Structure formats: structure tokens, C-alpha cells
C-alpha positions in Angstrom: 13.8 -5.7 6.0 13.6 -8.5 3.5 14.5 -7.7 -0.1 10.9 -8.2 -1.5 9.5 -5.8 1.2 12.2 -3.3 0.3 11.2 -3.4 -3.4 7.5 -3.0 -2.4 8.4 0.1 -0.3 10.6 1.5 -3.0 7.9 1.1 -5.7 5.2 2.6 -3.4 7.3 5.7 -2.6 8.6 6.5 -6.1 8.2 9.7 -7.9 9.0 8.6 -11.4 10.9 10.8 -13.6 12.0 10.2 -17.2 15.7 9.9 -16.9 16.2 11.6 -20.3 15.0 14.9 -19.0 18.1 15.6 -17.0 20.0 18.2 -19.2 18.9 19.3 -22.6 21.3 18.0 -25.2 23.2 15.7 -22.8 23.0 11.9 -23.1 20.6 10.5 -20.6 22.2 8.8 -17.5 22.5 5.1 -17.6 21.0 2.7 -15.1 23.0 2.8 -11.8 24.3 6.4 -12.5 23.4 9.3 -10.3 22.6 12.9 -11.5 21.2 16.2 -10.3 19.0 18.4 -12.6 20.1 21.6 -10.8 22.5 22.7 -8.1 19.7 22.6 -5.4 17.9 19.5 -6.9 17.9 16.2 -5.1 20.5 13.6 -6.1 18.8 11.0 -8.2 19.7 7.4 -9.3 18.5 5.7 -12.4 16.8 2.3 -11.7 17.0 -0.1 -14.6 14.1 -1.7 -16.4 13.7 -5.4 -15.7 11.9 -8.1 -13.8 12.0 -9.2 -10.2 9.9 -11.4 -7.8 8.0 -9.5 -5.1 6.6 -11.1 -2.0 7.4 -13.5 0.7 8.4 -17.0 0.0 5.8 -19.6 0.6 6.1 -20.9 4.2 7.8 -17.7 5.5 6.4 -17.5 9.0 7.4 -13.9 9.5 5.5 -12.7 6.4 2.7 -10.3 6.8 -0.5 -10.5 4.7 0.6 -7.6 2.4 3.7 -9.6 1.4 1.8 -12.4 -0.3 1.2 -13.8 -2.8 4.7 -13.9 -4.3 4.5 -12.6 -7.9 6.6 -11.4 -10.8 6.9 -7.6 -11.3 8.1 -6.1 -14.6 9.4 -2.5 -14.8 9.2 -1.7 -18.5 11.2 1.5 -18.5 14.1 2.8 -16.4 13.2 5.6 -14.1 14.9 7.9 -11.5 14.4 7.9 -7.8 15.9 10.1 -5.0 18.9 8.7 -3.4 18.2 10.3 0.0 15.0 10.4 2.1 13.4 13.8 1.6 10.1 13.7 3.5 8.2 12.0 6.3 9.4 10.7 9.7 13.0 10.4 8.5 13.3 14.1 8.1 12.0 14.7 11.6 14.6 12.3 13.0 17.3 14.0 10.9 16.3 17.3 12.4 16.5 15.9 16.0 19.9 14.4 15.3 21.4 17.6 13.9 
């Protein structure tokens, strides 16, 4: 999967959480760090704020219509996302694989 398509998938699948809500009184995790809010909670990673270019390069013959036009995306605030897949077809495959 090309990097722009990966970012599009990541952004579409996010459940955004304010990273500062991890533990009361504790310093919020920094971009790139992982954390868990409780023993049974999913492992989360903080994604930094910033800018990136999303979409296929002009002339990319393998690009699909949903990968164009190429454009700048700005993430204004850092956020947390689960490190592991926790729903959908991947869980079904995981169950079959043991």
C-alpha cells in the first residue's frame, strides 16, 4: 500500500482521543510514545500534529479515483490511535489463525 493511501486509511479509521486524558496528574504522552489508560485498555500511540501530502502523484497509473487529487492535509492537534487492529475482518482472521 502506498504511503498516501496508508494515511488516508489511518485518518478514516481513527477514533481520536485527547492524549492529555491518559492519567490524571500525569504529564501527557509525547508524539511517538505509547500508553494505556487502564490494564485492559488498548495500547495507544500519540500521532504528532503536522502536515503531509495525501494522494497519488500525478501520472501514477496505479492510482484509483479516490487517491486523487493530491493535496496538503494539516493535523492541527496531536491525537492517539490504537496500535493494534481491534475490529473488522482482521479480528476474524486473527481468530482463525489462533
